[in-house]
N, C-alpha and C positions, 0 to 999 in steps of 0.2 A: 504493500500500500504506500509506504514511504517512498519507494523507488518510482512508483507511478506518478506521485505528486511532483517529484523532481523532474521527471521526463516531460510532464505536461507544462511545467513552468519553463523548461528549456525551450519547448516548442513555441510557447507564447512569445518568449523573448526574441526568438529567431524570426517569428512572423512580424513582430513589431519592427525589428531592424530592417526587414525586407520592405515593409510599408514606408518607412522613413526614407530608404534608399530610392524607392519608386517615386515618392512625393517630392523629394528634394530637387531632382532635375527639373520637374515640372514647374515648381515654384521659381527656381532660378531662371528657367526659360521665359516664364511670364514676366519676371522682373526685367530680364534682358530685353524683351520686346518693348516694354514700357519705356525703358531708357533709350532704346533705339528710335522709337517713335518721337520721343521728346527731342532728341538730338536732331532728327531730320525735319522737325516742324519748323516753319510752315511749308506745306507742299503746294499752296495756292495763296491768292491774295487774302489778307486778313481784314475783316470788316468790323469797324467800330460804329455802333449805332448810338446816336446822341438824341436825347428827348427834347432838344431845343433847335431853333433855327440858327443860321450863321450869325456870329456876332455876340452870342452869349458867352459868359465867362468860361463855361465848360468847353464850348466849341473852340475858343481861342487856345485854351490849355492843350487840348488834343492836337491841334495843328502845330503847336510849338515843338512837339517831339515826334510828330508823324514822320518827317524825313529821316530823322536820326534812327528810328526803329526800322524803317525800310532798308537802310544801309546795313544795319545789323542783321536783319532777318533775310535779306535777299528776296523779299516779296513786297508788293505794294500794300500799304495800309490805307484802306478805303474808308473815308469818313462819310457816314450816311446820316443826314439830319432827318429825324422823324418826330417833329413837334406835334403837340395836341393830345387829347384824350387823357389829360392829367398824367402824362408820361407812360400810361399803360400801353399805348400803341408801340412805343419803342421797346418797352420791356417784353411785350409779347413777341415782337419781331425777333428779339434775341433768343428767347426761350424756345420759340417754335422752330427756329433753325436747328437747335439742339446739336451743334457741332463745335469742335474745338478751334474753329477759325472765325467765329462770330461772337462779338462781345458787346457789352453795354458800357458806355463811358458817360459819366455824369455824377451829380451829387447824390449821396446816399439818402439825403432828405427827401428825394423825389418818390421813393417807394416805402420808406419805413413808416410814413404816416398813413399809408393806405389802409392797414388793418383798423385804424381808428376812424376812418372815413367811410368805408364800405362794409355793408352787411355781408356781402358775398363778393369775393374777388375772382377774377377770371384766371388768376395764376396763383401759385404758392410762393410767398416771399422767401421761403426756405430754399427754393430752387435757384435763387440769385446768390452766387458765390463771390465773395470779395477776392480780388486778385492783387491789387496794389493801390496804395493811396498816393496821390500826386500833389494836391494842393488844397488850400482852404480858400474858398471864394468869399471876398468881403461883400456883404450885402448892404444896400442903401435904401432909404425911404425918401421919396421926392414929391414935389408939387410943381404945378406950372409956375413959371417965373411971373406970369401975369397976375398971380394972386398977391404978389408983393409982400410975402411973409418970409422970415428968415429962420425961424426956430420951430421945433416940434410943439412947444407950448402955445405958440401963436396959432398953429393949425388947430390944435385941440380947442382953443377958445372959439375960433371961427366955426368949427364943425359942430360944436355944442349949440351955437346960436342958430345953426341951420340944420338941425337934427334930421338925418335921413335924406337930405337933399344932395349930398356929394356922391360922386361915383368913385369907386375904388377898384383896384386890380392888384394882383401880386402873383409872382411866379409860384406855381403849385408846389406843394410839399411844405417843408419847414418854413420857407419864407412867408407863405400865406398864413401858416399857423401862427408865426410870430406876430404878423400884422393883426390877425384876429385877436390875439392875446392883448396886444397894445390897445386896440379899439375897445375891447371889453373893459380893460382896466381904466381907460380914460373916459369911459361912459359915453361913447359916441357911436352913432350908427351911420352906415353908408350903404349905397346900392352897389353890390358886386357886379362887375361886368366880365363875362366869360370871354376867353380868346382861344382860338385854335392854336395860334402861335403867339405866346405871351410876350415874345421879344418885340412884337409890333405895337404893344400897348404904350410904349414910351412915346410914340408919335402922337397918339391921342392925348397923352399927358401934356406934351408940348403945345398942342392946339387948344388945351383947356377943356377937352371932352371928358377927361378924367381929372379928379382933384387930388388924388393920392395914389401912389404906386410904389411897390417894393420889388426890387429885383437885384441881380448882381450889379456891382458898380460898372462893370464892363459895358452893360447895356445902357446905363445912364450917362456915362462919360461924354459921348459925342454931343448929346443935347445940352448937357451942363456946360461944356466948353463953348457951345453956340449961344449960351445965355438964354436958352428957351425954357429951361427947367431949373429949379432950385433943389439941390439935395440937402435935406435937413439934418440927417445923421447917418452914421454907419453902424452896422449891427455888432461889430466885433467888441471884445472885452477891452481891447486897447486899440489905439489909432493905428491904421495901416501906415507903413513907412512913407508911402506916396500920397497919403491923405492926412497929413498933420494938421491941415486947416479945417478938417471936418470932425465935429465932436462925435463921440459914440453915443448910443442910446442911453447908456448909464450916465454919461456926463450931461446929457440933455435933460435928465430927470425922469427918464422912462426906461427902466431896466428890462422891461418886457421886450424891448427891441434889442435882443441879444441872441444871436444865433450865427454859427459859422457854417459855411457851405463846404461840406466834406466831400471832395471830388476825387474820383479814381476810376479804375477799371473793374468790371464785373464779368463773370463767366457763368455759363450754365453748368450743370453737373456733367456735361459731356467732356469737360476738360479734366484731365487727370491731375492728381496732387503734384506730381513731378513737373507737369507742364506749367501749372499755376506758379510753382516756385521759380521756374526758369523765366517766365514772362515777368514776374514780380521783380526779380533781380535785374532784368534788362531795363525795365522802366525806371527803377531807382537809379541805375547806372547812368542812363542817358539824361535823366533829369538833374543829376548832380553836376550842374554846369552854371557858372555865373551868368552867362547870357540868358539862359532859361529863367533863372531867378530874377534878373533885372526886368525881363519882359513880364513876368508874373506880377512883380511889384508895381509895374507901370499901369497894369489893368486892375489894381486892387485885389490881387490874388497873392496869397502868401505861400511859399514853398512848404509842403508838409509831406515829404517823402516817407513812405512806410511800406513794409512787406504785407503779405496777406494777413498775418496774425495781428499786426499792429493796426491794420485797417479794420479788421473785425472787432477789435477792442474798442476803437474810437466810435464805431457804429453802435455798439452795445451801449456805450455811455450816452450817445446822442438819443438813442431810443428810450432810455430811462428818463432823460430830461423831457422828452416829448410826452411820455406817458404822464409825467407830473403835470405838465401844462394842460393836457387833455382832461385830467381829473379835476384840475382847478376850474376849468371852463365848463365842466359838465357835458363835454361833447360826446355824443353817441352816434354810431354809424347810421346814416339816413339814406344812403344811396345804394 
């Protein structure tokens, strides 16, 4: 009986060893294939879908490193602007492609607010995978120059006197949420005007058809330089290097106007972890250049390079802050 147990144990050990030997080559082969695919990527043009029209801060940022990545990858990087639909059009275009050559470029705030806004989403936010963080877009709040006001406090006084008569617009996502938070706290009401391409709203602001508008400073800058609009404040916690003359929302006495545009690249789950790491390293490398930083600063975007893990962490922090605002405002999904 004792010998039988020893014999069975020996047979089991031998079988286990055989299984390990059989499995090991397969695992190594699969790992080798993944590494080979990552090294040979890309095999065709790489597509970056942006949820805004040309001229937005995110669009400018993408084009800053487009050529550098094309040289590194040996394939074209095609930028495709897909504005509208509260950014869902662009998100669905990326997710439906479901391949490792199609990505979403833009602010995380465009989609992390969706679960708070929509009862039922046409996509799963968990399917959007952070790849690399690139910059933080400075946001601004502006009025028509024809209103002849210079401060946020002046606007609030005027809006309260004409409750519900002013038209407003804001870039969907965290920018719109921050503006709503500000309006709520200031006890003013406006009529929201929807846009297919929110970048175009700045033209209506300049013409006086809108009375208040929040967006990236990159959108506001040309009309401000043309003296057609007045930017009242920037949303950052500290003044951007190129906007020392413009107070922050905190300095203006309205801390609700505080939100950073967390911009970077996102993938679908079709991209492997190894590929995401490679792309992340490449983006951080090409962005680590003074010429890129100078151009970002000139458009009120601050460099904020980070790999996938750092990007995911900053998104989690942003999501927690937004959840706090939503709870404070009592916002519930209505769409």
